[in-house]
Residue frames as qw, qx, qy, qz and C-alpha x, y, z in Angstrom:
[[0.028, 0.931, -0.209, -0.299, -103.33, 26.72, 45.81],
 [0.879, 0.390, 0.051, 0.269, -100.96, 26.15, 42.87],
 [0.238, -0.871, 0.327, 0.279, -97.30, 26.95, 42.76],
 [0.670, 0.647, -0.364, 0.009, -94.25, 26.61, 40.49],
 [0.840, -0.440, 0.251, 0.193, -91.51, 24.11, 41.27],
 [0.278, 0.808, -0.506, -0.120, -87.95, 24.74, 40.19],
 [0.992, -0.042, 0.079, 0.089, -86.14, 21.51, 39.22],
 [0.520, -0.586, 0.421, 0.457, -82.43, 20.92, 39.23],
 [0.400, 0.067, 0.686, 0.604, -82.63, 20.00, 35.59],
 [0.350, 0.471, 0.066, -0.807, -84.21, 22.63, 33.44],
 [0.582, 0.377, 0.714, 0.100, -86.59, 21.04, 30.93],
 [0.080, 0.592, -0.221, -0.771, -85.57, 23.02, 27.88],
 [0.162, 0.172, -0.798, -0.555, -86.26, 20.46, 25.13],
 [0.694, 0.032, 0.163, -0.701, -89.96, 19.73, 24.62],
 [0.785, 0.237, -0.514, -0.251, -89.30, 16.52, 22.59],
 [0.371, 0.227, -0.814, 0.384, -87.10, 15.11, 25.38],
 [0.333, -0.088, 0.539, -0.769, -89.64, 16.01, 28.03],
 [0.797, 0.125, -0.070, -0.587, -92.44, 14.31, 26.04],
 [0.693, 0.250, -0.676, -0.001, -90.23, 11.22, 25.48],
 [0.065, 0.227, -0.772, 0.589, -89.53, 11.11, 29.24],
 [0.569, 0.014, 0.351, -0.744, -93.23, 11.25, 30.00],
 [0.826, 0.216, -0.343, -0.391, -93.92, 8.52, 27.39],
 [0.477, 0.309, -0.791, 0.228, -91.12, 6.34, 28.78],
 [0.088, -0.073, 0.741, -0.662, -92.58, 6.62, 32.24],
 [0.152, -0.413, -0.851, -0.287, -96.08, 5.88, 30.77],
 [0.004, 0.479, 0.428, -0.766, -97.47, 9.14, 32.12],
 [0.283, 0.644, 0.641, 0.308, -100.52, 10.30, 30.25],
 [0.126, -0.500, -0.063, 0.854, -100.55, 13.87, 29.04],
 [0.448, 0.691, 0.490, 0.284, -101.93, 16.14, 26.42],
 [0.367, -0.066, 0.069, 0.925, -100.70, 19.34, 24.93],
 [0.075, 0.869, 0.486, 0.052, -102.58, 22.56, 24.96],
 [0.161, 0.971, -0.098, 0.149, -100.91, 25.74, 23.60],
 [0.326, 0.645, -0.591, 0.357, -97.62, 26.10, 25.51],
 [0.567, -0.424, 0.540, -0.455, -98.63, 23.63, 28.22],
 [0.498, 0.092, -0.856, -0.104, -98.16, 19.92, 28.67],
 [0.612, -0.375, 0.228, -0.658, -101.04, 18.93, 30.92],
 [0.112, 0.173, -0.965, 0.161, -100.59, 15.79, 33.00],
 [0.664, -0.360, -0.465, -0.461, -103.70, 13.61, 33.24],
 [0.551, -0.631, 0.311, -0.450, -104.43, 13.15, 36.95],
 [0.368, 0.281, -0.859, 0.220, -102.02, 10.67, 38.53],
 [0.238, -0.460, -0.773, 0.366, -104.01, 10.89, 41.67],
 [0.012, -0.828, -0.380, -0.412, -106.55, 13.55, 42.16],
 [0.467, -0.445, -0.250, 0.722, -104.53, 16.35, 43.70],
 [0.180, 0.853, 0.132, -0.472, -105.60, 19.01, 41.25],
 [0.629, 0.773, -0.081, -0.011, -104.05, 20.55, 38.10],
 [0.625, -0.475, 0.441, 0.436, -100.53, 19.44, 37.18],
 [0.686, 0.694, 0.171, 0.135, -98.79, 20.73, 34.06],
 [0.555, -0.242, 0.205, 0.769, -95.54, 21.90, 32.51],
 [0.286, 0.923, 0.239, -0.097, -95.64, 25.41, 31.04],
 [0.660, 0.316, 0.085, 0.676, -93.15, 27.07, 28.78],
 [0.169, -0.983, -0.076, 0.013, -91.71, 30.13, 30.54],
 [0.152, -0.862, 0.454, 0.167, -88.38, 31.82, 29.94],
 [0.527, 0.533, -0.631, -0.198, -87.43, 29.21, 27.35],
 [0.181, 0.149, -0.955, 0.184, -87.86, 26.20, 29.69],
 [0.601, -0.419, -0.533, -0.424, -90.76, 24.13, 30.93],
 [0.115, -0.300, 0.636, -0.702, -91.64, 24.69, 34.52],
 [0.342, -0.315, -0.884, -0.057, -93.85, 22.35, 36.52],
 [0.355, -0.275, 0.147, -0.881, -96.97, 23.84, 38.01],
 [0.441, -0.238, -0.864, -0.054, -99.01, 21.76, 40.45],
 [0.545, -0.704, -0.192, -0.413, -101.53, 21.99, 43.32],
 [0.043, -0.649, 0.601, -0.464, -99.76, 22.50, 46.63],
 [0.795, -0.294, 0.362, -0.388, -101.40, 19.43, 48.09],
 [0.944, 0.285, -0.155, -0.055, -99.65, 17.02, 45.80],
 [0.632, -0.578, 0.448, 0.257, -96.54, 15.09, 46.65],
 [0.673, 0.728, -0.081, -0.104, -94.24, 15.58, 43.70],
 [0.280, -0.729, 0.607, 0.148, -90.73, 14.73, 44.86],
 [0.602, -0.082, 0.774, 0.175, -90.68, 11.18, 43.54],
 [0.604, 0.686, 0.405, -0.029, -92.67, 12.13, 40.43],
 [0.257, 0.939, -0.215, -0.077, -90.25, 14.91, 39.42],
 [0.419, -0.591, 0.671, 0.156, -87.28, 12.79, 40.34],
 [0.694, 0.192, 0.680, 0.139, -88.35, 10.08, 37.89],
 [0.515, 0.829, 0.217, 0.030, -89.02, 12.59, 35.16],
 [0.054, -0.912, 0.389, 0.118, -85.71, 14.37, 35.82],
 [0.553, -0.368, 0.722, 0.191, -83.73, 11.12, 35.76],
 [0.677, 0.413, 0.593, 0.143, -85.42, 9.92, 32.59],
 [0.327, 0.943, 0.033, -0.041, -85.02, 13.31, 30.93],
 [0.221, -0.803, 0.523, 0.181, -81.33, 13.37, 31.85],
 [0.634, -0.096, 0.740, 0.204, -80.81, 9.82, 30.51],
 [0.610, 0.655, 0.432, 0.112, -82.53, 10.70, 27.27],
 [0.106, 0.974, -0.171, -0.100, -80.41, 13.89, 27.07],
 [0.423, -0.577, 0.660, 0.229, -77.22, 11.87, 27.53],
 [0.673, 0.234, 0.674, 0.197, -78.30, 9.41, 24.87],
 [0.438, 0.874, 0.211, 0.007, -78.98, 12.31, 22.56],
 [0.115, -0.894, 0.401, 0.163, -75.55, 13.80, 23.28],
 [0.580, -0.279, 0.730, 0.229, -73.96, 10.44, 22.62],
 [0.640, 0.542, 0.529, 0.126, -75.82, 10.17, 19.29],
 [0.225, 0.971, -0.057, -0.056, -74.60, 13.64, 18.35],
 [0.360, -0.709, 0.574, 0.197, -71.07, 12.75, 19.37],
 [0.658, 0.038, 0.715, 0.232, -71.14, 9.56, 17.21],
 [0.540, 0.761, 0.352, 0.073, -72.67, 11.42, 14.31],
 [0.030, 0.954, -0.271, -0.125, -69.94, 14.10, 14.53],
 [0.509, -0.468, 0.688, 0.218, -67.28, 11.36, 14.68],
 [0.664, 0.352, 0.637, 0.172, -68.75, 9.63, 11.67],
 [0.379, 0.916, 0.129, -0.011, -68.88, 12.93, 9.80],
 [0.187, -0.836, 0.476, 0.199, -65.26, 13.64, 10.63],
 [0.617, -0.148, 0.734, 0.242, -64.33, 10.16, 9.35],
 [0.592, 0.630, 0.491, 0.112, -66.27, 10.77, 6.13],
 [0.163, 0.976, -0.112, -0.095, -64.63, 14.16, 5.66],
 [0.376, -0.635, 0.632, 0.239, -61.17, 12.64, 6.29],
 [0.667, 0.150, 0.701, 0.204, -61.97, 9.88, 3.80],
 [0.469, 0.838, 0.277, 0.029, -63.16, 12.40, 1.20],
 [0.038, -0.927, 0.337, 0.159, -60.01, 14.44, 1.71],
 [0.567, -0.352, 0.709, 0.229, -57.93, 11.30, 1.37],
 [0.645, 0.446, 0.594, 0.179, -59.66, 10.37, -1.81],
 [0.300, 0.952, 0.050, -0.038, -59.27, 13.89, -3.15],
 [0.254, -0.786, 0.524, 0.205, -55.60, 13.84, -2.28],
 [0.644, -0.045, 0.727, 0.235, -55.18, 10.40, -3.95],
 [0.567, 0.700, 0.424, 0.094, -56.90, 11.73, -7.04],
 [0.080, 0.969, -0.199, -0.124, -54.69, 14.85, -7.08],
 [0.438, -0.553, 0.669, 0.233, -51.56, 12.65, -6.76],
 [0.685, 0.262, 0.657, 0.174, -52.81, 10.25, -9.47],
 [0.434, 0.877, 0.206, 0.025, -53.35, 13.21, -11.83],
 [0.115, -0.901, 0.388, 0.155, -49.99, 14.69, -11.00],
 [0.590, -0.287, 0.716, 0.236, -48.28, 11.32, -11.67],
 [0.636, 0.535, 0.536, 0.148, -50.11, 11.00, -14.94],
 [0.244, 0.967, -0.043, -0.059, -49.02, 14.57, -15.93],
 [0.313, -0.734, 0.571, 0.194, -45.42, 13.76, -14.98],
 [0.676, 0.029, 0.701, 0.225, -45.44, 10.48, -16.97],
 [0.557, 0.755, 0.328, 0.110, -46.76, 12.34, -20.05],
 [0.027, 0.959, -0.267, -0.085, -44.12, 15.01, -19.57],
 [0.526, -0.462, 0.681, 0.215, -41.48, 12.27, -19.28],
 [0.695, 0.359, 0.597, 0.178, -42.78, 10.56, -22.43],
 [0.373, 0.922, 0.104, 0.024, -42.63, 13.90, -24.32],
 [0.207, -0.845, 0.470, 0.151, -39.09, 14.55, -23.10],
 [0.636, -0.183, 0.714, 0.227, -38.00, 11.06, -24.13],
 [0.637, 0.622, 0.441, 0.113, -39.65, 11.52, -27.54],
 [0.200, 0.972, -0.123, -0.025, -37.79, 14.80, -28.03],
 [0.431, -0.646, 0.604, 0.179, -34.53, 13.22, -26.88],
 [0.697, 0.123, 0.666, 0.235, -34.93, 10.37, -29.41],
 [0.491, 0.831, 0.249, 0.081, -35.81, 12.89, -32.12],
 [0.075, -0.929, 0.346, 0.103, -32.68, 14.84, -31.28],
 [0.592, -0.350, 0.691, 0.223, -30.53, 11.71, -31.43],
 [0.680, 0.445, 0.555, 0.179, -32.02, 10.82, -34.81],
 [0.301, 0.953, 0.027, 0.011, -31.41, 14.30, -36.12],
 [0.290, -0.792, 0.512, 0.164, -27.85, 14.24, -34.87],
 [0.673, -0.078, 0.695, 0.241, -27.24, 10.86, -36.53],
 [0.576, 0.704, 0.399, 0.114, -28.75, 12.11, -39.77],
 [0.085, 0.977, -0.183, -0.065, -26.62, 15.26, -39.69],
 [0.468, -0.585, 0.628, 0.210, -23.45, 13.24, -38.95],
 [0.697, 0.204, 0.649, 0.226, -24.18, 10.76, -41.75],
 [0.465, 0.853, 0.224, 0.077, -24.83, 13.58, -44.28],
 [0.070, -0.933, 0.344, 0.084, -21.65, 15.45, -43.33],
 [0.599, -0.363, 0.680, 0.216, -19.58, 12.27, -43.37],
 [0.705, 0.453, 0.516, 0.177, -20.89, 11.36, -46.84],
 [0.310, 0.950, 0.009, 0.021, -20.03, 14.86, -48.10],
 [0.201, -0.815, 0.537, 0.079, -16.49, 14.38, -46.78],
 [0.585, 0.432, -0.663, -0.181, -16.23, 10.96, -48.53],
 [0.183, -0.242, 0.883, -0.358, -16.78, 8.68, -45.56],
 [0.579, -0.244, -0.688, -0.363, -19.02, 5.63, -45.43],
 [0.396, -0.395, 0.455, -0.693, -21.07, 5.33, -42.26],
 [0.541, -0.122, -0.830, -0.060, -21.65, 2.01, -40.52],
 [0.469, -0.452, 0.218, -0.727, -24.26, 2.01, -37.82],
 [0.511, -0.076, -0.850, 0.106, -24.34, -0.63, -35.10],
 [0.535, -0.561, 0.085, -0.626, -26.64, -0.94, -32.09],
 [0.585, -0.004, -0.761, 0.281, -25.59, -2.83, -28.97],
 [0.314, -0.417, -0.683, 0.510, -27.44, -2.83, -25.65],
 [0.039, 0.881, 0.460, -0.101, -29.69, 0.03, -26.77],
 [0.207, -0.766, 0.189, 0.579, -26.67, 2.18, -27.75],
 [0.717, 0.677, 0.153, 0.070, -26.02, 3.26, -31.25],
 [0.502, -0.533, 0.372, 0.571, -22.44, 3.41, -32.56],
 [0.600, 0.794, 0.008, -0.098, -21.51, 5.17, -35.80],
 [0.663, -0.328, 0.417, 0.527, -18.25, 4.12, -37.46],
 [0.417, 0.850, -0.111, -0.301, -16.93, 6.40, -40.22],
 [0.757, -0.120, 0.504, 0.398, -14.81, 4.56, -42.82],
 [0.424, 0.842, -0.181, -0.280, -12.85, 6.07, -45.72],
 [0.879, 0.009, 0.325, 0.349, -10.68, 4.05, -47.96],
 [0.165, 0.900, -0.298, -0.271, -7.74, 5.75, -49.44],
 [0.937, 0.136, 0.206, 0.245, -5.38, 4.13, -52.01]]
């Protein structure tokens, strides 16, 4: 007589269950929604069947399965923990990559902003120098009209205009 065994660990992932069977060197084959165990000892049919979204173990009531299921459960749990650790590391790596990308984007944004500000500063300096030149030119023209001679001297980057008029 066959019956279903409920295990403490629900076997919900087929790939992990198959890996556990492979790791324990248990021979099996798949048939539809069943994973049929090749006879370990002849006790009758043994298989896992997909029911209610998890694999349940069905076996002949004469077989001793406590040790067998314990090994599969332990191996399955170990593989599951390894999978969780892989996922955790992958998520961590992804977070690092995202943070690095954000840092690079922020650096690029700052670099562009600095470049824009430097250009703006250069434009302002250019306009300032143009204004100074225009003011000097206007002062010289006005001074000449009023009969002054203009002497221009530059010292330490500063320009000095001296207006001279000789009267006799």
